[in-house]
C-alpha positions in Angstrom: -3.4 -15.4 13.7 -5.6 -12.7 13.1 -5.2 -9.0 11.7 -2.2 -9.0 9.1 -0.5 -5.7 8.0 0.9 -6.4 4.3 3.5 -3.8 3.4 3.3 -4.4 0.0 1.3 -5.7 -3.2 1.1 -4.5 -7.0 -2.8 -5.3 -7.2 -3.7 -2.0 -8.5 -1.0 -2.4 -11.6 -2.4 -5.6 -12.4 -6.0 -4.2 -12.1 -5.0 -1.6 -14.7 -3.2 -4.2 -16.9 -6.1 -6.7 -17.0 -9.6 -6.9 -18.8 -12.5 -4.6 -17.5 -14.3 -7.3 -15.7 -11.6 -7.9 -13.2 -12.2 -6.2 -10.0 -11.1 -5.8 -6.5 -13.8 -8.0 -5.4 -13.1 -10.7 -7.6 -10.0 -11.4 -9.7 -7.7 -14.0 -10.9 -4.7 -12.6 -8.8 -3.4 -13.0 -5.8 -5.0 -10.1 -3.8 -8.9 -9.5 -3.6 -11.7 -8.9 -1.0 -12.2 -12.6 -0.9 -8.6 -13.4 -0.7 -8.1 -10.7 2.0 -10.7 -11.6 4.0 -9.6 -15.2 4.2 -6.5 -13.9 5.3 -7.9 -11.6 7.8 -6.5 -8.5 6.5 -6.5 -5.6 8.7 -4.5 -3.4 6.4 -3.2 -4.0 3.0 -0.7 -1.4 1.7 -1.6 -0.9 -2.3 1.3 0.1 -4.5 1.0 2.3 -7.6 3.7 1.0 -9.6 4.4 2.9 -12.9 7.4 1.1 -15.0 8.7 4.6 -16.6 11.0 2.7 -18.5 7.4 1.9 -21.1 7.1 5.4 -21.9 9.2 7.5 -24.3 12.5 8.4 -22.6 11.8 12.4 -23.0 8.5 12.1 -21.3 8.7 9.3 -19.2 8.1 10.3 -15.8 5.8 13.2 -16.8 3.4 10.3 -18.3 4.3 8.0 -15.5 3.1 10.9 -13.0 -0.1 10.8 -15.3 -0.4 7.1 -15.1 0.1 7.0 -10.9 -2.9 9.5 -10.8 -5.1 7.3 -12.7 -4.1 4.5 -10.7 -4.9 6.3 -7.5 -8.6 7.0 -9.3 -8.8 3.3 -10.2 -8.3 2.3 -6.7 -10.9 5.3 -5.4 -13.6 3.7 -7.8 -13.2 0.1 -6.4 -13.1 1.3 -2.8 -16.4 3.2 -3.9 -18.1 -0.1 -4.9 -17.1 -2.0 -2.2 -17.1 0.1 0.6 -19.0 -2.1 2.7 -15.8 -4.1 2.9 -12.8 -2.1 2.3 -12.1 1.6 3.2 -9.0 3.7 3.1 -6.9 4.7 5.9 -4.4 7.4 6.0 -3.0 6.4 10.0 -3.3 4.3 12.7 -6.5 5.6 14.1 -8.4 5.2 10.7 -7.1 1.6 10.4 -8.2 0.8 14.4 -11.6 2.4 13.2 -12.3 0.5 10.4 -11.1 -3.0 12.0 -13.7 -1.8 14.4 -16.4 -1.6 11.6 -15.3 -4.8 10.3 -13.7 -3.6 7.0 -10.1 -4.0 5.7 -8.0 -0.5 5.7 -6.7 0.1 2.1 -3.5 2.2 2.2 -2.1 3.8 -1.0 1.7 3.6 -1.7 3.4 5.0 -4.9 6.3 2.7 -6.1 9.0 4.5 -8.4 9.6 8.3 -6.7 11.3 9.0 -10.3 7.6 10.3 -11.2 8.3 13.3 -8.9 10.6 14.5 -11.8 12.6 17.0 -9.6 9.3 18.6 -8.5 9.1 18.4 -4.8 5.4 19.6 -4.9 4.1 16.3 -6.2 4.8 15.1 -2.6 2.3 17.6 -1.0 -0.2 16.6 -4.2 0.5 12.6 -3.7 -0.2 13.2 0.2 -3.6 15.0 -0.7 -4.3 12.2 -3.1 -3.7 9.8 0.4 -0.4 8.3 -0.5 1.3 7.4 2.6 4.4 5.4 1.4 7.0 5.9 -1.2 9.3 3.4 -2.3 11.8 5.8 -3.6 13.2 4.0 -6.5 12.3 0.8 -8.8 15.1 -0.7 -11.0 15.7 2.6 -12.8 18.5 5.4 -11.7 15.9 8.2 -11.1 16.1 12.2 -9.7 16.3 10.7 -6.3 19.4 8.1 -6.5 20.4 4.8 -7.7 18.7 1.3 -8.0 20.2 -2.1 -6.6 22.5 -3.5 -9.0 25.2 -6.7 -9.8 27.4 -3.7 -10.6 29.1 -2.2 -7.8 29.9 0.9 -9.0 26.2 1.8 -9.1 25.5 -0.3 -5.6 27.8 2.3 -3.8 26.3 5.3 -5.2 24.3 7.6 -2.9 21.3 9.6 -3.0 21.5 13.0 -5.5 20.6 16.4 -4.0 17.0 16.2 -4.9 17.0 12.6 -2.9 17.9 14.5 0.4 15.2 17.1 -0.2 12.8 13.9 -0.8 13.6 12.7 2.6 13.5 15.8 4.3 9.7 16.5 2.6 8.8 13.0 3.3 9.7 13.7 7.1 7.9 16.8 7.3 4.4 15.5 6.0 4.9 12.2 7.5 5.3 9.5 5.0 6.9 6.4 5.3 10.3 6.2 3.4 10.8 2.7 2.0 14.1 1.4 0.9 13.2 -1.6 -1.0 15.0 -1.6 -4.6 17.8 0.9 -3.6 21.1 1.1 -4.1 23.2 0.2 -0.9 24.9 4.0 -1.1 21.3 5.6 -1.2 20.5 3.1 1.6 22.8 4.8 3.9 22.2 8.2 3.0 18.7 7.8 4.1 19.3 6.0 7.4 21.6 9.2 8.4 19.5 11.8 7.1 15.8 10.6 8.2 14.8 11.5 11.3 12.0 8.9 11.8 11.9 4.9 11.2 12.2 3.6 7.8 11.2 0.3 6.0 12.3 -1.8 3.4 8.5 -2.9 2.8 9.6 -6.0 0.6 13.1 -7.3 0.8 14.7 -10.6 2.2 18.1 -11.2 4.1 21.1 -11.2 1.6 23.0 -13.2 4.1 20.4 -16.2 3.0 19.8 -15.4 -0.5 22.4 -13.2 -2.4 20.2 -11.0 -4.6 21.2 -7.3 -4.4 17.6 -6.7 -3.8 18.3 -8.1 -0.5 19.4 -6.5 2.7 23.0 -7.2 4.4 23.1 -8.0 7.9 24.5 -4.4 8.5 21.5 -3.2 6.9 19.1 -5.6 8.9 20.7 -3.6 12.3 20.4 -0.2 11.1 16.8 -0.6 10.2 16.2 -2.4 13.4 18.3 0.7 15.1 16.4 3.1 13.7 13.0 1.5 15.2 11.6 0.8 11.4 10.5 -2.6 10.2 11.3 -5.2 6.9 8.7 -6.9 5.2 9.4 -10.1 4.0 8.9 -10.9 0.3 7.6 -13.9 -1.2 9.2 -13.6 -4.5 11.2 -16.9 -5.1 14.3 -15.3 -6.4 14.7 -13.1 -3.5 13.9 -16.4 -0.8 16.5 -19.1 -2.4 19.6 -18.6 -4.5 18.7 -21.4 -6.8 16.0 -24.3 -6.8 12.0 -23.9 -5.6 11.4 -21.9 -2.9 8.8 -23.1 -0.2 7.3 -21.8 2.8 10.1 -23.2 4.8 12.3 -20.6 3.1 10.3 -17.5 4.3 10.7 -18.7 7.7 14.4 -19.1 7.2 14.5 -15.4 6.3 12.2 -14.1 9.0 14.3 -16.1 11.7 17.3 -14.7 10.3 16.6 -11.2 10.4 15.0 -11.7 14.0 18.8 -13.0 15.4 20.2 -10.2 13.3 17.5 -7.3 14.1 15.3 -8.7 17.0 12.0 -9.5 16.6 10.5 -5.8 16.6 11.9 -5.2 13.1 10.1 -7.8 10.8 6.7 -7.7 9.5 4.9 -9.3 6.2 5.7 -7.3 2.6 4.6 -10.0 0.2 4.9 -8.5 -3.2 1.9 -10.4 -4.4 1.0 -9.4 -7.7 4.3 -8.1 -8.3 5.6 -11.4 -9.9 4.5 -14.1 -11.9 5.4 -17.6 -13.2 7.6 -18.5 -10.0 5.4 -19.0 -6.4 6.3 -20.3 -3.2 3.6 -22.3 -1.7 1.6 -19.9 -0.7 0.2 -18.8 -4.3 -2.6 -16.5 -2.7 -3.2 -13.9 0.1 -5.8 -16.5 1.5 -3.6 -19.1 2.0 -1.0 -17.3 4.5 -1.8 -19.1 7.1 0.5 -21.5 6.2 3.2 -18.9 7.0 1.6 -19.0 10.6 1.8 -22.8 10.6 5.1 -23.1 9.5 6.2 -20.2 12.2 4.4 -22.0 14.9 5.6 -25.6 14.0 9.2 -24.2 13.9 8.6 -22.8 17.9 7.8 -19.3 17.0 6.1 -17.9 20.2 2.5 -16.7 19.5 3.3 -13.3 21.1 6.1 -13.0 18.4 3.8 -14.1 15.6 1.4 -11.3 16.4 4.4 -9.0 16.2 5.1 -9.8 13.0 1.7 -10.1 11.9 0.5 -6.6 12.3 2.2 -5.0 15.8 5.7 -4.2 14.3 3.8 -2.3 11.3 1.6 -0.8 12.9 4.1 0.8 15.6 5.8 2.6 12.2 2.5 3.6 11.1 1.8 5.2 14.5 5.4 6.9 14.7 5.7 8.2 11.1 2.2 8.9 9.7 
């Protein structure tokens, strides 16, 4: 299967945290240029992820915003060094152009909208820097809303007033709204507020694996009805309630989401380089063919695999950005 679009990886974060000799071209991570070539990546979404909890509380979001800017600069330097192989893309036309030229498209995203710190103008600033998708929360309450949680009193909370501003501004700019990590209440506020399709860039089915990071069947239907997509996450804890997860578990989630929301609403969001210590049989991007093989073995038609691989994600990119 050719031309994969992956909605989420944390490779920039790994590069920032690694020794200087690690590069986007060659590193010991799950995602690098060599691995992406093996996977025939058409477009890779690279998250600027920041754990604001690592900074002093009074200035955590200001320092977090500065760190995001540093991550963007690091990625720009990496792409500049390897521009014969990978270039940035900001919309569907640029992805197609890069593909025709035999280059991988890199799309910048932000994971942790708390760094806006109540300042809506930061969305404009990050748009100018090339950010085209925002995962509006991570694992902490922020100025936008509340995270997924085992606690029902947190899980039912919706967006804060600034959160509604963010949704409207992202719609205005043409930024993809990502609901992965969000509370159930916040999810439903976004479904009702956004004028455009939304995504869960790296989430699975809660019916199959009960982790609160996953989506209920009702949520899956809502994303599908809005024209959005769900990127299947390869993190074992989101694939299986217990025991070692494998490629077949990814297929189970894919099939369940297709059964609930239709084949148009599912794509890939590996979350590679965002977790460690546990893995499926697919440990690096270059092994993604194992999933394609498993889908074919399970009777999934090639035309449907093409939708999962790139067409569904590209439809949302075209409509929103």
